[in-house]
C-alpha positions in Angstrom: 92.1 46.1 88.1 90.9 48.1 85.1 88.7 51.5 86.5 86.7 53.6 84.3 89.5 55.8 83.2 91.5 53.4 82.0 88.9 52.5 79.2 89.9 54.7 75.8 87.5 55.5 73.1 87.7 52.9 70.9 89.5 50.0 72.7 88.3 46.7 71.5 88.9 43.6 72.4 88.8 39.8 71.7 87.0 37.4 74.0 87.7 34.0 72.6 86.0 31.3 70.9 83.1 29.2 71.2 82.0 26.2 69.6 78.4 25.2 69.7 77.3 21.7 69.8 73.8 20.2 69.2 73.4 18.8 72.1 74.3 22.4 74.2 71.7 24.0 71.6 68.9 21.7 72.5 69.9 21.6 76.6 69.8 25.0 76.5 66.4 25.5 74.4 64.5 22.9 76.4 64.8 24.9 79.4 64.6 28.5 77.8 63.5 28.6 74.7 61.3 25.4 73.4 61.1 26.0 70.2 61.2 23.1 67.6 63.9 25.0 65.6 65.5 25.0 69.1 65.2 21.9 70.3 64.2 19.3 67.2 67.6 17.7 65.6 65.2 16.4 62.9 63.3 19.4 62.2 63.8 21.4 58.7 62.0 24.6 60.5 62.1 28.2 58.6 66.1 28.0 58.8 66.5 24.3 57.5 67.4 22.6 60.4 68.4 22.7 64.3 69.6 26.4 65.2 70.4 28.0 68.7 68.4 30.1 70.4 69.7 34.0 70.3 69.2 34.1 74.0 71.6 31.2 73.9 74.0 33.1 71.9 74.0 36.8 73.6 74.0 34.1 76.9 77.0 32.6 75.7 78.9 36.2 74.9 77.8 37.8 78.1 79.7 35.0 79.7 82.8 35.7 77.3 82.8 39.5 78.3 82.7 39.1 81.7 85.2 36.5 81.9 87.6 39.0 79.4 86.8 42.2 80.9 84.2 42.8 84.0 85.8 40.2 86.2 89.2 42.4 85.9 87.4 45.7 86.1 85.6 47.3 89.0 82.3 47.3 87.2 79.0 48.7 89.4 76.7 46.8 86.9 74.9 47.8 83.7 72.0 50.3 83.5 70.9 47.7 80.6 70.8 46.7 77.0 69.6 49.3 74.3 69.6 47.2 71.2 70.0 43.2 70.9 69.5 41.9 67.1 69.9 38.5 65.6 70.8 38.8 61.9 72.3 35.3 61.2 71.1 31.8 62.7 73.3 30.4 64.4 73.6 26.4 63.5 74.9 23.2 65.1 79.0 22.8 65.4 79.1 26.5 64.2 82.5 27.8 66.0 82.7 31.3 67.1 86.2 33.1 65.9 85.7 35.5 68.4 83.5 38.2 69.7 84.8 42.0 69.6 83.9 44.8 71.1 84.6 48.3 71.3 83.8 51.2 73.6 82.8 54.5 73.8 82.7 56.5 76.9 80.9 59.0 79.3 80.0 59.8 82.4 75.9 59.6 83.8 76.7 60.8 87.0 79.7 62.5 88.8 80.5 59.6 90.9 79.8 56.7 88.1 81.1 56.5 84.6 80.2 55.0 81.9 81.3 53.0 79.4 79.1 51.8 76.4 80.0 49.6 74.2 79.0 47.5 70.8 79.8 44.1 69.9 79.2 41.5 67.1 79.7 37.7 67.3 79.8 35.5 63.4 78.6 32.7 65.1 
């Protein structure tokens, strides 16, 4: 079990890989982000074909982060996300070589520590 004081400034973790298939992209998008460039495998669209929703890739990252960091920590939840951007579209059958995160530490209150992290994926 990892506690706040066990996280060091500059710590980095790699959370694993995930191959995103066209079926997975369409299945997620139909329920949560039904724009044509997420749901139509034949679309040309502004990105030249089917791409995953940014919310899909964010959810995949969160799952990797929880399984590889939070489940083995005394996490009390998150106060929120300050910034989230999608810089490059994620197309079908794209494999992430890994999601990396680094941390900085601070104290929000005398009884609860806050670890801020910055993460990037390369789907």
